[in-house]
Each structure stands twice: as structure tokens, then as C-alpha cells.
Backbone as a ProteinNet text record, in pm:
[ID]
protein_1_A
[PRIMARY]
XXXXXXXXXXXXXXXXXXXXXXXXXXXXXXXXXXXXXXXXXXXXXXXXXXXXXXXXXXXXXXXXXXXXXXXXXXXXXXXXXXXXXXXXXXXXXXXXXXXXXXXXXXXXXXXXXXXXXXXXXXXXXXXXXXXXXXXXXXXXXXXXXXXXXXXXXXXXXXXXXXXXXXXXXXXXXXXXXXXXXXXXXXXXXXXXXXXXXXXXXXXXXXXXXXXXX
[TERTIARY]
-1047.1	-1023.6	-876.9	-854.6	-718	-649.5	-531.4	-464.1	-437.3	-450.6	-420.5	-270.2	-217.5	-72.8	-23.9	91.1	149.2	188.9	155.9	191.6	337.2	391.8	521.5	629.3	740.1	858.5	928.5	993.1	1061.7	1162.6	1228.1	1324	1251.4	1133	1052.9	1010	964.7	921.8	1035.9	1153.8	1269.2	1309.9	1299.5	1332	1241.3	1112.1	1019.7	1047.3	1082.6	1115.3	1233.2	1334.8	1452.7	1419.8	1342.5	1305.5	1230.1	1135.4	1059.2	1151.4	1245.5	1339.6	1426	1460.7	1541	1458	1331.7	1250.2	1189.9	1154.1	1083.9	1161.2	1292.9	1364	1370.9	1349.2	1357.8	1234.4	1125	1000.5	923	974.4	907.6	776.4	759.9	635	534	576.4	488.9	369.2	253.1	132.6	68.1	133.6	76.3	-12.3	-115.5	-196.3	-114.9	-153.4	-81.3	-76.8	-185.2	-187.4	-91.4	-87.3	7.7	150.8	176.1	310.1	350.3	257.5	288.7	323.9	254.1	286.9	427.2	458.9	591.9	699.9	678.1	777.4	797.3	689.9	702.8	775.4	752.9	824.7	974.4	1008.2	1149.4	1207.9	1134.1	1181.9	1204.4	1111.6	1121.3	1231.6	1258.2	1360.8	1498.1	1503	1629.7	1684.1	1593.6	1636.8	1551.4	1609.9	1535.8	1487	1558.8	1520.8	1390.9	1346.2	1218.7	1105.7	1116.6	1009.4	977.5	1076.1	1054.3	971	957.3	885.4	745.4	700.4	568.5	460.2	354.8	243.1	112.1	19.8	-111.2	-218.9	-322	-438.7	-516.8	-594.4	-664.1	-753.2	-730.7	-814.6	-788.1	-686.1	-664.5	-636.5	-552.3	-517.7	-639.4	-720.6	-840.3	-937.6	-953	-1040.5	-986.8	-855.6	-796.1	-812.4	-792.7	-807.5	-950	-1049.2	-1188.4	-1217.9	-1163.8	-1187.6	-1122.8	-1002.1	-933.3	-1004.8	-1052.9	-1127.9	-1254.2	-1311.3	-1431	-1398.9	-1269.5	-1230.7	-1221.8	-1210.8	-1205.8	-1080.5	-1085.4	-966	-855.1	-733.7	-614.8	-559.2	-554.8	-502.7	-362.6	-269.8	-132.3	-90.7	9.8	53.3	154.8	208.1	305.4	282.2	334.1	329.2	415.3	524.2	611	536.6	458.7	382.8	276.4	213.5	114.8	179.8	299.6	371.1	409.3	431.7	469.4	352.5	230.3	111.1	41	44.8	-36.4	-16.9	106.8	120.2	46.6	56.3	-14	-164.8	-210.4	-353.8	-406.5	-330	-373.2	-380.1	-287.6	-281	-384.1	-446.9	-539.7	-681.7	-721.4	-861.1	-889.5	-786.7	-807.5	-846.6	-810.8	-842.3	-782.3	-857.8	-797.1	-686.8	-572.7	-460.9	-433.3	-452.4	-449.5	-362.8	-287.7	-210.1	-292.1	-288.4	-360.7	-304.2	-182.8	-124.7	-202.5	-283.9	-369.7	-472.1	-500.7	-595.8	-524.8	-393.1	-317.8	-300.6	-288.2	-255.7	-113.3	-84.8	48.3	155.4	116.2	209	154.4	240.4	197.1	138.6	26.5	-28.8	64.8	54.4	142.7	124.9	236.2	233	186.9	168.6	121.1	199.3	148.2	211.5	108.4	156.2	66.2	-6.6	64.2	2.1	-114.6	-96.8	-204.5	-322.9	-294.7	-402.8	-476.8	-403.1	-466.4	-548.1	-505.1	-575.2	-718.7	-741.9	-877.1	-974.1	-939.2	-1027.6	-1032.3	-919.7	-915.9	-1008.3	-1011.1	-1098	-1244.4	-1275.5	-1414.3	-1454.1	-1361	-1390.6	-1399.1	-1323.3	-1316	-1326.6	-1443.8	-1459.8	-1445.9	-1386.9	-1372	-1258.7	-1167.2	-1053.6	-951	-859.9	-737.4	-636.7	-579.5	-493	-350.7	-255.2	-114.4	-38.4	28.6	111.5	253.4	341.5	478.7	581.1	537.8	635.6	595.2	466.3	421.6	350.7	420.4	352.3	241.2	255.4	148.9	19.5	29.2	-91.4	-154.5	-70.6	-124.1	-196.5	-138.9	-204.4	-335.6	-334.8	-457.1	-565.2	-526.9	-624	-689	-608.7	-662.4	-752.1	-714.5	-798	-931.5	-929.9	-1053.4	-1147.6	-1092.9	-1176.8	-1234.3	-1152.1	-1200.1	-1311.9	-1309.6	-1411.8	-1535.8	-1536	-1655.4	-1646.8	-1529.5	-1514.2	-1523.8	-1555.1	-1565.8	-1433.2	-1442.3	-1323.1	-1265.1	-1133.1	-1071.4	-1092	-1091.2	-1100.2	-975.7	-861.5	-733.4	-638	-556.3	-448.8	-315.7	-228.2	-91.3	-5.7	35.1	103.5	251.5	330.7	474.9	551.2	517.2	596.2	741.2	830.8	972.9	1036.4	1134.1	1206.5	1218.2	1248	1284.4	1207.3	1120.1	1041.5	894.1	835.6	693.8	656.7	753.4	723.2	681.6	761.8	729.2	597.9	576.9	454.4	332	341.8	226.6	195.9	300	277.3	216.9	256.7	198.5	49.5	13.1	-128	-207.4	-148.8	-216.6	-233.2	-128.9	-135.7	-245.8	-268.7	-369	-510.3	-522.7	-654.7	-710.2	-838.4	-899.8	-917	-843.1	-852.9	-782.7	-836.6	-764	-631.4	-521.7	-392.1	-281.9	-189.5	-59.4	42.1	131.9	220.3	363	458.2	598.7	656.2	693.5	743.7	879.1	912.8	1042.6	1043.7	1164.1	1180	1173.7	1173.7	1174.5	1036	1034.5	910.3	940.6	846.6	870.2	771.7	776.7	682.8	691.7	812.6	828.8	767.6	774.7	723.7	571.8	511.4	364.6	311.7	381.5	341.3	352.6	459.9	479	367.8	324.1	218.2	90.1	50.7	-74.4	-57.3	60.1	83.4	69	112.3	96.4	-51.1	-132.9	-276.3	-342.8	-306.7	-362.7	-326	-200.9	-154.5	-233.5	-248.4	-319.2	-466.4	-529.9	-670.3	-687.4	-594.2	-601.3	-580.2	-481.8	-454.9	-572.9	-635.4	-748.7	-868.2	-882.9	-991.9	-974.5	-848	-822.6	-845.5	-856.8	-873.2	-1013.5
-1691.1	-1630.8	-1651.1	-1688.2	-1707.1	-1571.5	-1552.7	-1423.2	-1387.2	-1258.9	-1212.8	-1208.5	-1275.4	-1273.4	-1131	-1099.5	-967	-951.9	-837	-812.3	-769.1	-708.6	-642.8	-715.8	-741.9	-794	-676.4	-699.2	-588.3	-514.4	-585.1	-517.7	-420.2	-462.1	-373.5	-250.2	-270.1	-158.3	-59.7	-110.9	-24.2	46.6	-22.9	39.8	158	140.9	250.9	367.9	337.8	445.2	527.2	458.3	529.4	608.3	547.3	615.3	744.1	736.4	856	962.8	919.2	1014.5	1081.8	1009.4	1068	1160.3	1121.8	1197	1324.2	1320.9	1436.1	1567.3	1569.8	1697.5	1749.2	1661.3	1704	1780.5	1766.4	1828.9	1749.6	1632.6	1554	1493.2	1482.3	1428.5	1538.1	1661.5	1773.7	1778.1	1798.7	1809.9	1677.5	1567	1436.1	1390.8	1315.6	1255	1143.8	1100.3	988.9	864.3	835.5	719	736	854.1	880.4	869.2	917	904.3	757.9	673.2	531.5	468.9	509.8	458.2	501.2	628.5	678.4	603.8	586.9	517.6	374.4	309.4	170.4	164.6	261.5	267	286.3	373.1	393	264.7	199.9	75.1	-31.5	-43.6	-148.6	-122.5	5.2	40.7	59	85.5	118.6	252.1	338.8	463.8	578.9	664.3	776.5	873.4	882.7	979.3	942.6	817.9	778.2	866	909.2	987.7	1114.2	1170.7	1296.8	1279.3	1156.6	1135.3	1080	1055.5	995	1102.6	1071.8	1164.4	1091.3	1164.8	1110.3	1203.7	1147.6	1230.7	1244.5	1351.7	1374.7	1256.9	1207.8	1100.6	963.3	948.4	820.1	707.5	735.3	629.4	586.1	680.2	646.3	564.5	601.4	525.7	384.4	373.7	242.3	156.6	216.3	142.5	89.3	172.2	129.1	14	22	-83.7	-214.7	-206	-326.6	-387.5	-304.5	-350.2	-424.6	-382.8	-448.1	-575.3	-604.9	-729.9	-726.5	-606.8	-600.6	-670.8	-724.9	-787.4	-686.7	-737.8	-659.6	-715.1	-632.6	-672.4	-615.4	-697.1	-653.4	-679.3	-605.8	-624	-736.2	-787.5	-896.3	-996.1	-1116.5	-1217.2	-1175.5	-1102.5	-1056.6	-961.1	-871.3	-778.2	-852.9	-951.2	-1031.2	-1104.1	-1156.1	-1227.5	-1133.5	-1006.1	-908.8	-873.6	-887.9	-847.5	-966.1	-1082	-1195.4	-1233.8	-1237.3	-1276.2	-1182.9	-1051.9	-958.4	-970.1	-989.8	-1005.8	-1128.7	-1238.1	-1360	-1337.6	-1260.9	-1239.8	-1138.7	-1066.5	-961.9	-994.2	-947.6	-956.6	-1060.9	-1128.1	-1232.5	-1182.8	-1058.6	-1006.9	-1097.1	-1131.1	-1202.9	-1117.8	-1177.8	-1108.3	-1180	-1108.9	-1170.5	-1088.9	-1157.6	-1089.6	-1083.7	-969	-957	-1052.3	-1101.8	-1198.7	-1329.2	-1354	-1472.4	-1466.5	-1346.1	-1327.8	-1301.3	-1291.7	-1247.9	-1361.1	-1327.5	-1429.5	-1479.9	-1597.1	-1655.8	-1573	-1504.9	-1422.3	-1280	-1183.6	-1043.8	-1010	-938.4	-895.5	-798.6	-793.5	-705.2	-560.4	-496.6	-358	-337.4	-446.8	-433.1	-521.1	-535.6	-619.2	-714.1	-822.4	-917.9	-853.7	-769	-706.5	-617.1	-539.1	-451.1	-531.7	-639.5	-723.5	-792	-842.6	-908	-813.8	-689.2	-591.4	-572.6	-574.2	-555.7	-654.3	-782.6	-886.3	-884.7	-853.9	-849.3	-741	-625.1	-516.3	-552.7	-626.7	-672	-771.9	-858.7	-960.7	-902.4	-794.3	-738.4	-586	-533.7	-387	-334.5	-218.4	-157.9	-214	-287.8	-345.3	-237.6	-273.6	-195.7	-245.7	-155.5	-193.7	-144.4	-237	-205.5	-221.5	-115	-119	-84.4	-185	-164	-186	-240.9	-275	-231.1	-231.7	-215.4	-82.9	18.2	143.8	126.1	26.8	1.4	-37.2	-111.8	-149.9	-28.8	62.4	184.1	269.8	283.4	360.9	294.7	161.4	90.2	109.9	106.2	129.3	266.2	367.4	502.2	514.3	448.9	449.1	381.9	269.9	197.2	278.9	343.5	425.4	543.9	605.4	717.9	674.8	547.2	494.8	446.2	457.9	423.4	300.6	237.5	120.4	162.5	65.9	93.6	146.3	244.4	304.4	213	197.5	124.2	197.9	120.8	183.5	266.4	220.3	288.6	239.4	328	291.1	324	224.9	248.5	243	358.5	369	396	289.2	301.9	214.6	224.8	148.1	194.1	101.5	129.5	122.7	207.6	197.3	328.7	318.5	436.7	450.4	355.6	363	372.9	486.6	505.6	527.8	522.6	530.5	671.8	770.3	907.6	952.2	911.2	949.9	888.8	762.3	696.6	757.5	792.4	854.7	994.2	1066.2	1198.1	1186.9	1084.5	1064.3	1028.8	947.5	914.3	1039.6	1120.9	1243.7	1337.4	1337.3	1426.1	1371.9	1246.7	1186.1	1219.4	1189.1	1212.6	1082.9	979.2	852.5	862.2	798.4	790.1	719.3	779.5	725.4	752.4	657	673.5	657.2	752.8	758	783.3	727.2	756.6	821.5	947.4	1021.5	968.5	997	957.9	815.5	763.8	631.7	517.3	550.7	445	384.2	262.6	191.4	44.4	-38.9	-182.3	-257.2	-389.8	-476.2	-459.2	-448.4	-437.1	-310.6	-201.4	-74.4	-65.5	-115	-114.7	-207.3	-319.9	-409.8	-344.5	-269.5	-201.4	-100.5	-30.4	69.4	5.3	-103.5	-168.9	-242.1	-297	-361.4	-262.2	-138.2	-35.6	-10.2	-7.3	16.5	-102.8	-224.2	-343.7	-348.9	-317.9	-320.4	-222.5	-99.7	1.1	-36.5	-84.9	-125	-237.4	-332.3	-444.9	-398.1	-311.9	-263.7	-183.1	-104.3	-25.2	-113.7	-224.2	-315.8	-386.1	-401.4	-467.8	-378.4	-248.1	-153.4	-161.8
2803.9	2670.9	2632.6	2506.6	2459.4	2444.5	2500.8	2489.4	2343	2311.4	2175.9	2155.9	2050.9	2029.3	2004.4	2059.1	2036.6	1890.4	1832.4	1692.8	1679.2	1783.4	1771.2	1850.4	1784.6	1853.3	1923.4	2037.3	2105.9	2018.3	1927.5	1838.1	1746.9	1696.5	1611.7	1690.4	1813	1896.1	1919.4	1949.4	1971.8	1842.5	1730.7	1602	1575.2	1598.4	1575.1	1669.4	1793.4	1888.4	1838	1787.4	1737.5	1610.2	1521.6	1397.1	1428.4	1521.1	1558.9	1616.2	1697.7	1755.3	1650.3	1545	1437.9	1349.2	1324.7	1230.1	1289.6	1416.2	1473.9	1461	1485.3	1471.1	1327.5	1228.8	1089	1043.8	1116.9	1075.3	972.1	931.9	828	876.1	1007.1	1060.3	1093.3	1084	1118.1	1024	1080.2	999.2	962.8	994.2	964.7	1079.7	1047.5	1152.5	1218.5	1338.9	1401.3	1313.5	1241	1153.8	1036.8	978.1	870.4	920.6	1041.3	1098.7	1112.1	1152.5	1166.7	1032.5	926.8	793.9	753.1	773.8	738.1	816.6	945.1	1028.1	981.9	942.9	896.7	762.9	676.4	549.7	572.9	666.7	699.7	756.3	844.7	903.5	797.3	702.9	601.5	499.9	474.7	376.4	439.2	570.9	635.4	590.4	544.3	482	534.7	617.5	673	566.3	454.2	351.2	281	295	234.9	287.5	412.3	474.3	395.4	329.8	258.5	133.1	84.3	-40.7	-26.4	96.7	116.7	107.5	33.7	16.8	46.9	110.4	143.7	89.7	28.7	1.6	131.9	146.7	274	313.9	434.9	486.5	430.8	346.1	279.5	378.4	477.9	573.9	654.2	695.6	772.3	687.6	560.5	471.5	449.6	430.8	413.4	536.6	653.6	779	792.9	763.2	774.4	678.2	556.2	458	502.8	552.8	599.2	718.3	807.7	923.6	879.4	767.1	713.8	636.1	619.5	554.7	404.5	345.1	198.8	146.8	25.1	-32.1	-57.5	-58.7	-91.2	-221.4	-324.7	-455	-473	-518.9	-540	-684	-729.4	-867.5	-883.3	-773	-780.9	-667.8	-688.1	-582.2	-463.9	-489.2	-380.2	-287.3	-344.3	-261.2	-181.7	-243.6	-171.3	-54.3	-76.2	29.7	143.2	112.5	215.4	306.2	255	330.5	395.7	331.2	375.2	522.1	575.5	716.7	812.7	792	879.7	861.6	737.5	714.7	788.4	785.5	855.4	1006.2	1059.3	1204.3	1254.4	1163.7	1205.6	1158.3	1041.8	1001	893.6	848.1	748.9	611.5	580.1	445.8	339.8	234.9	122.8	59.1	33.2	-31.1	-162.4	-272.4	-404.1	-498.2	-581.3	-685.4	-813.4	-879.6	-1006.5	-1111	-1086.7	-1180.7	-1182.5	-1079.5	-1080.3	-1192.6	-1240.3	-1350.2	-1483.7	-1481.4	-1599.6	-1699.4	-1827.6	-1928.1	-1907.4	-1959.1	-1943.5	-2013	-2120	-2197.7	-2202.2	-2184.9	-2188.7	-2324.6	-2328.3	-2457	-2526.7	-2657.2	-2733.7	-2688.4	-2654.9	-2612.1	-2469.5	-2394.1	-2256.6	-2161.5	-2041.4	-1940.5	-1880.9	-1821.7	-1758.1	-1639.6	-1565.6	-1449.3	-1490.2	-1594.7	-1639.5	-1690.1	-1764	-1814.9	-1700.6	-1602.9	-1490.2	-1404.3	-1399	-1315.5	-1361.2	-1491.4	-1543.3	-1480.1	-1483.8	-1431.8	-1278.9	-1216.6	-1070.2	-1016.6	-1081.3	-1036.2	-1052.7	-1159.4	-1178.8	-1070.9	-1033.8	-933.6	-792.8	-767.2	-632.1	-635.5	-669.7	-667.4	-525	-513	-381.5	-298	-362.2	-289.8	-255.8	-166.4	-145.6	-248.4	-327.3	-439.3	-413.7	-423.2	-401.9	-533.5	-576	-696.1	-656.1	-651.9	-610.1	-718	-832.1	-935.4	-1075.1	-1104.5	-1243.7	-1265.8	-1317.7	-1348	-1450.3	-1538.5	-1636.9	-1567	-1456.7	-1382.7	-1315.4	-1265.6	-1203.1	-1305.7	-1424.1	-1530.1	-1570.4	-1583.1	-1620.6	-1515.1	-1389.8	-1282.6	-1296.9	-1320.7	-1333.8	-1456.3	-1564.7	-1685.6	-1659.8	-1588.1	-1560.7	-1473.4	-1371.5	-1284.2	-1361.8	-1446	-1526.6	-1621	-1660.9	-1751.9	-1677.4	-1544.3	-1469.5	-1382.3	-1373.9	-1287.5	-1141.2	-1054.7	-911.6	-857.4	-770.9	-712.8	-604.4	-603.2	-492.2	-360.6	-250.3	-119.1	-90.9	-142	-122.9	-229.2	-281.7	-374.3	-306.7	-296.1	-251.9	-378	-426.2	-555.1	-536.9	-543.9	-525.1	-625.2	-756.1	-851.2	-849	-872.8	-863.5	-1002.3	-1028.1	-1154	-1227.2	-1357.4	-1434.8	-1565.3	-1597.7	-1720.5	-1683.9	-1708.3	-1683.1	-1537.5	-1447.4	-1304.8	-1264.4	-1298	-1259.5	-1322.2	-1447.1	-1516.4	-1449	-1411.3	-1348	-1212	-1137.6	-1007.4	-1022.2	-1126.2	-1150.3	-1183.2	-1259.7	-1291.4	-1166.3	-1080.8	-955.7	-870.8	-862	-782.8	-832.2	-963.3	-1022.3	-1007.3	-966.1	-948.9	-810.6	-792.6	-661.3	-583.4	-620.3	-549.2	-413.6	-310	-183.3	-206.9	-164.8	-205.3	-104.4	-101.7	-37.2	-148.5	-162.5	-279.1	-233.1	-304.9	-278.5	-403.3	-391.7	-506.1	-552.2	-678.4	-731.4	-784.9	-803.4	-865.5	-765.3	-635.1	-534.4	-515.1	-463.6	-437.8	-421	-459.4	-455	-368.3	-379.1	-308.7	-157.7	-105.4	38.8	94.3	19.9	70.3	61.9	-46.8	-48.9	59.8	80.3	187.6	323	345.6	473.2	499.4	397.9	414.8	466.1	402.6	442.6	574.5	599.3	728.9	843.7	820.8	924.5	953.4	848.3	867.5	935.1	892	955	1103.6	1132.8	1272.1	1357.1	1309.3	1387.8	1405.7	1300	1310.2	1411.8	1412.7	1504.6	1648.7	1669.9	1805.5	1859.3	1773.5	1819.4	1852.8	1780.4	1809.1	1942.6	1985.9	2112.5	2233	2210.5	2321.5	2381.3
[MASK]
+++++++++++++++++++++++++++++++++++++++++++++++++++++++++++++++++++++++++++++++++++++++++++++++++++++++++++++++++++++++++++++++++++++++++++++++++++++++++++++++++++++++++++++++++++++++++++++++++++++++++++++++++++++

């Protein structure tokens, strides 16, 4: 049998050990499941910022639901090519989930009063119902997703809602928080492609390691 390649570099392993040691005394990991803790630790590792841990929110069971969906090979939809690039290497090394940007479905020019990401999301959701959806840059895409689900579209397996910026970001995250969708959310203005990618990479990693046991 061909040996399974190690997912973790020793530097990554040591980084996580130190992050856990720094976070545990703060109480920020208290009450989280082991899987949720791994997501938080990976977000801190990817951002280089311990304070990120204070803003991470999980709906009940969201990480477990996301892990099960990824294990089943569901597609991963992202709002940007950068977010897709952040996830694709781990997806290839684990379960081979298709990683697609909604911009692949977007018009060449943003519609009046809208964005390309929001327009592309409509068609992407139709093509891949039940996907894991990552929003790291476009609050308009997050709002469109919530509108589509409210109108009867298929629910995503998991939403990672971490749009970054200062226009429409807080409002979109508040709408996600008020929804009953399985979600991982980062409060405030922080977010971005790297952080949504880190969240899903943590789930892919854990699902892969558990499969090897």
C-alpha cells in the first residue's frame, strides 16, 4: 500500500501547539467542540492574529455538518478565485471536492446596482445545490445567498460567511446570524479569502485524518 502523505508540516504542527497554549488561558476555546477549536486555531494561524479567535461564531453542529458534506465530496463554491485557490490544494490532497468560483458563472460586467459575484452566485447555486459556500469578499453575494434560500432555493450544506471590508459587511453578517443556515462566521469587518479557506481546510484536514484511523 502506498503510504498516505502527511498533511502537516512540522512547523505547522508546532504553530498549532503554541496557538493552543496561548488561547487556552484566555477562555476563548471554552465551550467549543474539538472540531470548532481546530477551526479557530487554523484561523489564528492563517491570520497571525490571536484576537481573531474572539470573533469566530458557529451555529450548533455547523462544523460537523460541513465535515460530513466534505467527506461526501460535495462541491465547494467560493465568491472569488483567491478563495478557491486557498482551498483547492487541500481538496486535491484529501477528497477531491470540486472547488469552483461563482465568478465562473458571472457576467463579464457587473449588472447595474449589483456585483458579478452576486450574479454568478445565482447560477452556481442552481448548478450545485447543497454545496459548501464560502464568502470571503463579497457581502452582496452573502445577501443574495440568503435571499435565494428564503425564496426556496436549496440550502447549502454549510456557509462560511467572512466578507471583509466596511460597506455592507456588518449588515450581511447580521443577516446570516439571524438565519438558521449552518454557518461559520467572523464578526466585525475582518474576513477575506485566506480566512474562509482556512476554515474549510481545517474541516477537510480533520475529515481526512479521521478517515485514516
